[in-house]
N, C-alpha and C positions, 0 to 999 in steps of 0.2 A: 495376914488375913485370918479371920476367925474360922473356927470349925464349921459354923453355919454357912459361911461363904463356900466352903468346900462342897457342901451338899447342894447349894442352890444356883451357883453360877452356871451359865450355859457355855458349852464348848464352842469354839470358832474354827472354821475351816482354815487350813494353813494358808491358802492363797489370799485370804481376807485379813490375815494378821497385820498389825501395824505396830511401830515402835512405841514403847511406854504403855503398852496395853497389858492389863492383868487378865489372864485367861484360865479357864478350867475346861478340860476336854479329854477325849479319848484318842489315842494315837497308837500306831503300829511302830515297834522298834525295828528299824532297818539295820542299824549298826550300833554297836556298843563296845567301847574300848576303855579299859581302866588305864589312866595316865597319871604321871607324877607331876604336880605343879609346885610353885614356890611355897604354897601354903599346905602342901600335902596332896594325897591322891584325890582325883576327881574322875567322874565318869563322863566320857565324851560320846555323845549319841547322835544318831540321825533318826528323827521321828517322821512319820508320814501319815497322810490320809489320801483319799482319792484325788485331792487337788494339788498335792505336791509334797516336798520334803523340807525339813528345817533342822538346822544344827541345834542341839540341846545339850546343856551341861547340868550335872549334879555336882556342885562345887563342894558341898559338905557331904562327901561320899561316905556311906556307912559300910562297915564290914559286911560282905556278902552281897552288896548291891550289884557288883559285876556279874555274879553268878545268877542273880535273880532276874535282872532286866536284860535278857539276852535277845539276840536277833530273832525276830519272828513272834515275840510276845506282844500282847496288847496291854497298854498301861493307861491309867487315869492320872493326869498331872494337873497341878496348880503351879502356874509359872508367871514370870514377868517376861514380856517380849522387849528386847533391847536391840539396838543397832550396833554392829561391830564390824569395822572395816567395810562399810557399805552394804552389809548383808544383815538380815534379821537373825537373831539368835534367841533361843528360849532358855532362860535361867530358871531351873526347876526348884521350887520351894518345897513341894510335897509330891509324892509319887506312890502309887501302889499298882499291883497287877489287877487286871480286870477280873471281876468275880461273876459267877453265873447270874446273880440277881441283877447285874447291870444290863442284861439283855442285849449284849453287843455281839454282832456277827462280824467276824474279822474280815470277811470278803467285802463288806460295805466300806472298808477302810483301805482297800487295795486299789491302786491305780491300774486300770485294765484297758485293753483296747476297746475302742468305741463300737465294736461289732462282736457278735457272738462267735466264739471260736469254731463251732461246728459249721456255721455258715461260711466263714472264711475258708475253712479247709475244703468244703465242697466246691467253692468257686475256684480255688487253686487247682483242685483236681479236674475241674472243667477245662482249665487252660492246658493241663497236662494231656487231656484226651484230644486236644486240638493238634498235638504234635504228630505230624504225618509220618515221620521216620520211625519205624517200628522199634529199631534198636535203641534209639534215644528215648523213646517213650517208655520202653521197658525199664530202663535205668531209673528214670524219674519216678515212675509209679512204684518201683521197688522201694525207694527211700520214703516216699509219702506213706506207703503202707507200713513200713518198718517203724517209723517214728511217729505214727499217728497220735498215740496217747500223749507223748511228751509235747507234741506241737500244740495241744489244746491249752497249755498254760505257760510254755517257755517264753521268756523275754528274748529280745534280739541282742541284748547286751547286759552286762552287770550294771552299767551306768551309761552316760552320754546320750544315746538315742534309743527309743523304743524299749527302754528298760522297765517294761510294764508287763503285767500278766497278759499273755496272748500276743505280745509285741512282735515275736518272730513271724507269726502268721500274718499280722497286719502289715508289717514291713514288706513281706514277700508279695502280698496281694496288691498293695499300692504300686510296687515296682512292676508287677505284671500288667496292671491297667495302663501304666505309662508305656511299657514296652509294646503293648498292642498298638498304641497311637504312633509310636516311633516307627514301627514296622509298616504302618500305613503311609507315613511320610517318606520313609526311605525304603522303597520297594525292593532294593537289592539285598537287604538284610535277610539272612536265613532265620526265619521265624522259629523253626524247630529248635535251633541251637540257642537262640536268644531266650526263648521261654524256659528251656532246660537250664540255662545258666542262671536265670533269675531264681528259679525254684530251688536249685541245688547250691547256690553260692554261699549261703549261710547255714545250710542244713546241719553241718557238723557242730554247730553251736550247742546242739542238744547233748553232745559229748564233751565239747570244750568246757562247758559249764555244768554244774550240778544245781538244779533249781527245785525248790519246793513248789507246791501247787498254788502258792501265792505269787509266783513269779519272782521270788527273791533268790538270786543266784550267786554262786562263788565259782571260781575257776578250779577245774580238776588239775591233777598233776600232768596228765597228758595234754590238757589245754594250755597249761603254762609252758611246757617243754616244746610242743609242736604247733599249736594254734589250729584254728578251724580250716585254714587254707590247705595246709599240708595234710591234715586229717581227712579233709574232703577229697583231695586228689587221690590219696592212698586208698580210701574206701571205694571210690568210683572205679579205680583200677581193679580192685578185688571183685566187686560186684559185676563189672563188665565181663570179667573172665568167667564168672559163674554162669552168666546169662548168654555166653558165646557172642558177645557184642564185638564187632570188628575192632581191631586194635586202633585203626585210624580214627574211628568214632570215639573211642575211649580217650584217646590223646586230646582230641578237640574239647571234650567235656572237661578233662583235667586242666587244660589250659585256661578255660573260662574261669575255673575256680581259683587257680594260683595267681592269675593276673588281675583279679578284680580290685585289688588295693593299689594298682597302678605302678608303684615304685617300691624298691627294696626297703627304703626307710619307713614305708608304711606297711611292710609285711609281705609284699609280693616278690618272689624270686625272679619273676619274669614280667615285663610290661605287656600290655595287650598287643597281640600280633594279628588279631582278627578284628574286623569292624564290629562284629557282635560282642567281642570281649571289651572293646572300647566303649560301646554303648552301655554294656552291663556296668562298667565302672561308674559311668556318669549317672546312670539311673540310681545306683546305690548311694552315691554322694548326694544327689538331689533329694531323694526321699529322706535321708538322714538329716540334711540341713533344714528342709522344710518342716520336718517334725520338731526340730529344736527351735526354729523361729516361732512356730505356732504355740509350742509349749511355753515360750517366754511371753509372747503377746497376750496369752490368756490372763496373765497376772498384771497387765498394765492397763492404765486408763488411756483413753484417746488423747493423743498429744503428749504422751509420757515417754521418756527414754529409760531403758532398762539399765541395770548394772552390767558390767562385762559378763559375757556368757562364755564359759570355758569351752562348751561344745561347738561354738562358732568362732574359734580362734581368738577368744577374748574380745570379740566385738561387742558393741552395744547395739541394742535393737530399739527401733522407734515405731510406735503404734500410730498410724496415720489417723488424724481426726476426720470427720465427715468433709468431703471435698465439695466444691461448687457443683450444684445440681443434685446433690444427694438429698433425699427426703429426711 
């Protein structure tokens, strides 16, 4: 491509990219790793915008590229979109860092929760105020207050589900809304314990991971060695003692946290032994799976089948075309 093309081609959103397409656009570097190939070093990257992520390669890697195009930087690229093993890949022909004159706001290229963080936080706090047990409510409100600033931008995971800016709040709120309905259907459930479990179950992800304000996260050493279940139970025990919460109440809250992954092979040292803990696990799974389904469906045409989706146990997803009776 000529230099003139570099200046005049329009960028394309990632979800709209197709194989054999020449593109010019602005993207956020999510991952960047220098690797050694058969023909020498190359830069293996993940680029993103608000619509998704794509694998990208700089095959003719130059000295210093790995130090220049690091995680969190914005780049302008000229590339060819190809298909590799059933997935699209960007083969970069030309790349540079974004300059001030480009007029690019990095937050416009970050995938974020579809709701404002402050509004989500306020709605979650509203659910917390509905907790009738004063001891349970005091623990929940303690952590909501303690982690308020981080909750404004933290993702719910580094990858897989809700790995977006504000994803942790969004995941928690959707689970609370579902928990409210479950408590209506199953009146025997302890609503206080269920709401507290939902709000606290992933709270320690703010310490399990280190995230920037764009929602791009990496695991901390404590997160790698312990994980958010152990970290959550440990901190609930500490805070409950500080707040003079009865030990029996603290144990129930800790059990909600350590059991919400269901099985030892999924990270839970104990399975759910309370109906509220069982419901918490399934609410967590449902919200994560529906998010992954919806995220995949957004990139499909009606009547189209997706490639295998890692977050859904390598299943393929089908987008239903209009059914009989639909306008």
